[in-house]
Each structure stands twice: as structure tokens, then as C-alpha cells.
MARGU-445576 format. One line per field, with one value per residue (C-alpha): y, x, z; residue in one letter. Coordinates in Angstrom, 2 decimals, always signed. Layout:
BEGIN
c2 = (Y  ...)
c1 = (X  ...)
c3 = (Z  ...)
r = (A  ...)
This chain:
BEGIN
c2 = (-13.28  -11.58  -7.81  -5.81  -4.19  -0.76  -0.66  -0.55  +2.28  +2.01  +2.25  +0.57  -1.88  -4.96  -7.40  -7.53  -10.53  -11.81  -15.37  -17.50  -20.28  -22.91  -25.81  -27.95  -25.91  -26.80  -30.51  -30.51  -28.59  -30.94  -33.89  -32.28  -31.00  -33.75  -31.16  -32.79  -30.66  -30.74  -26.95  -26.83  -28.91  -29.43  -26.59  -28.35  -28.75  -25.16  -23.93  -26.16  -24.39  -20.93  -20.25  -18.39  -21.19  -23.46  -21.74  -21.82  -23.28  -20.47  -21.93  -22.19  -18.50  -17.67  -19.76  -18.41  -14.82  -15.04  -16.58  -13.26  -12.14  -15.46  -15.04  -11.40  -12.27  -15.03  -18.09  -19.38  -19.52  -15.72  -15.78  -15.35  -14.96  -14.85  -14.12  -13.23  -12.85  -14.37  -11.65  -12.83  -16.11  -16.64  -18.19  -20.25  -20.30  -23.64  -21.95  -18.80  -19.66  -16.83  -14.18  -12.88  -9.56  -9.33  -6.26  -6.38  -3.19  -2.53  -1.71  -1.52  -2.00  -3.30  -2.28  -4.23  -7.52  -6.61  -7.61  -6.03  -6.39  -6.71  -5.86  -7.75  -6.52  -9.48  -8.75  -10.90  -9.48  -5.96  -6.88  -7.55  -11.23  -11.32  -8.77  -7.77  -9.98  -9.47  -11.27  -10.68  -11.39  -11.54  -9.66  -9.19  -6.36  -3.54  -4.87  -8.22)
c1 = (+41.67  +43.28  +43.23  +46.17  +48.52  +48.28  +44.51  +44.80  +45.14  +45.71  +42.29  +40.35  +37.73  +38.24  +35.76  +32.89  +30.87  +28.38  +29.12  +26.69  +27.92  +25.57  +25.99  +26.03  +29.03  +30.84  +30.11  +31.35  +34.48  +35.18  +35.00  +37.29  +39.82  +39.73  +39.11  +36.39  +36.83  +33.34  +33.29  +32.52  +29.34  +28.15  +26.54  +26.99  +30.74  +31.13  +29.25  +31.28  +34.50  +32.97  +32.17  +29.02  +28.06  +29.37  +32.21  +33.16  +36.60  +39.14  +40.57  +37.08  +36.53  +39.97  +39.40  +35.92  +37.08  +39.80  +37.54  +36.23  +39.83  +40.73  +37.82  +38.72  +42.40  +41.56  +42.26  +44.23  +47.47  +47.64  +47.78  +51.40  +50.80  +47.86  +47.99  +45.48  +45.17  +42.12  +40.58  +37.04  +35.17  +32.32  +29.39  +27.19  +23.60  +21.82  +18.86  +20.21  +23.88  +26.38  +26.82  +30.29  +30.70  +33.93  +35.44  +38.75  +40.69  +44.06  +46.44  +49.76  +51.20  +54.66  +55.43  +58.69  +56.97  +53.57  +51.88  +49.11  +48.52  +44.81  +43.58  +40.50  +37.92  +35.92  +33.00  +30.51  +27.76  +29.15  +32.61  +35.86  +36.81  +40.10  +42.79  +45.59  +44.06  +46.26  +46.44  +49.31  +48.33  +50.47  +48.94  +49.59  +52.05  +51.48  +54.42  +52.63)
c3 = (-25.19  -22.24  -21.77  -23.11  -20.64  -22.27  -21.80  -18.00  -15.53  -11.78  -10.15  -12.96  -11.72  -13.90  -12.38  -9.91  -8.83  -6.31  -5.22  -3.26  -0.99  +0.40  +2.76  -0.39  -1.59  +1.62  +1.24  -2.36  -1.40  +1.51  -0.84  -3.40  -0.89  +1.70  +4.45  +6.53  +9.65  +11.21  +11.76  +8.04  +8.25  +11.86  +13.78  +17.12  +16.64  +15.44  +18.52  +20.86  +19.81  +20.10  +16.46  +15.43  +13.04  +10.31  +8.46  +4.80  +4.22  +3.93  +0.75  -0.75  -0.05  -1.47  -4.60  -5.25  -4.79  -7.45  -10.10  -11.52  -12.08  -13.71  -16.12  -16.86  -17.45  -19.92  -17.78  -14.82  -16.85  -16.58  -12.77  -11.68  -7.93  -5.54  -1.84  +0.86  +4.59  +6.21  +8.37  +9.22  +8.90  +6.47  +8.32  +6.01  +7.21  +6.66  +4.93  +3.29  +2.78  +2.48  -0.19  -1.07  -2.88  -4.88  -6.49  -8.37  -9.01  -10.67  -7.81  -9.67  -13.15  -14.08  -17.67  -17.79  -16.98  -18.51  -15.27  -13.26  -9.54  -9.01  -5.52  -4.39  -1.95  -0.68  +1.62  +3.46  +5.64  +5.06  +6.42  +4.58  +4.91  +2.98  +3.72  +1.37  -1.30  -4.34  -7.67  -10.08  -13.68  -16.80  -19.71  -23.40  -23.77  -26.23  -28.26  -28.85)
r = (M  S  P  R  F  G  E  L  T  V  G  D  V  V  A  E  A  T  L  D  L  S  R  D  S  L  V  R  Y  A  G  A  S  G  D  F  N  P  I  H  Y  R  D  D  V  A  A  S  V  G  L  P  G  V  L  A  H  G  M  L  T  M  G  A  A  V  Q  P  V  V  E  W  A  G  G  A  A  H  V  V  D  Y  Q  V  R  F  T  R  P  V  V  V  D  P  A  T  G  A  R  L  E  V  S  A  K  V  G  A  L  D  A  E  K  A  T  A  R  I  D  L  T  V  R  Y  D  E  A  T  V  L  G  K  A  Q  V  V  V  S  L  E  S  D  A  S)
């Protein structure tokens, strides 16, 4: 069951999560997405183009980051809009992987539409990796 609109206040933290990405995660995502760019699995290629290491796919990072909000909202059908700006790469170490820290906070409420804009803060290695990450979710109104 999704949260009710009237239960929310701007500033409420609605979800937090720690997400671990591994090189295996990158291989599975490449297979599912068809994105086999070697910067996502070969250290030598990543280095040859000036990258600090193998990078997580941007869309993998984006998709993983929204999952705590999807679960809180009661499923993907409640997501009306989702947008981000990619601000920093996520380097996935071959041994330790990469850990994403996600915090989701109510940024705005629209009573007429019974929607909430959820602002995501997504950090890796103490730096924000997604800028202006916002998810609009449709919620049960108080009249329901």
C-alpha cells in the first residue's frame, strides 16, 4: 500500500539505502541493457581514455538510486516522472566495488494532483554523483 498524501510534510525523509555495485553488477547490466562499452568492464580501456577506472553505467546508477523510492511508494506504477543530471562517475573497484548512499526527502507537495516530488541525494565516495535527482510520485489522496 502506498503512503497517503496527507501523511507527508516537505522535508520528510521517506527512504534511505546503501547500494553496493560490483563488477558482476556491471556485467549483468551490460547484458540486460546491451551497453557493452568497454569502459564499463576493462581497466585498460578506461585508463586509455583518461578515466580513473571502470565506471558504472550511468543508467545503472540512476535505476539503482530510485529503487528505494519505488519500494516506499508501493511500486513503479506510482512513479510519474524521474530525472537526474549525472555529475560524477562511479568508479567500481575490481575487489571492493562501489557503495552508493541514497537519501530520499520530500521536496514539494502538489495537493491538487496528490503527488510528491522526492529529492534524491546519491553519494559515492563522499561526493554527490547525481544532481537535481527528482522523482515525482502519485500517492493516495486523503479523499480516497
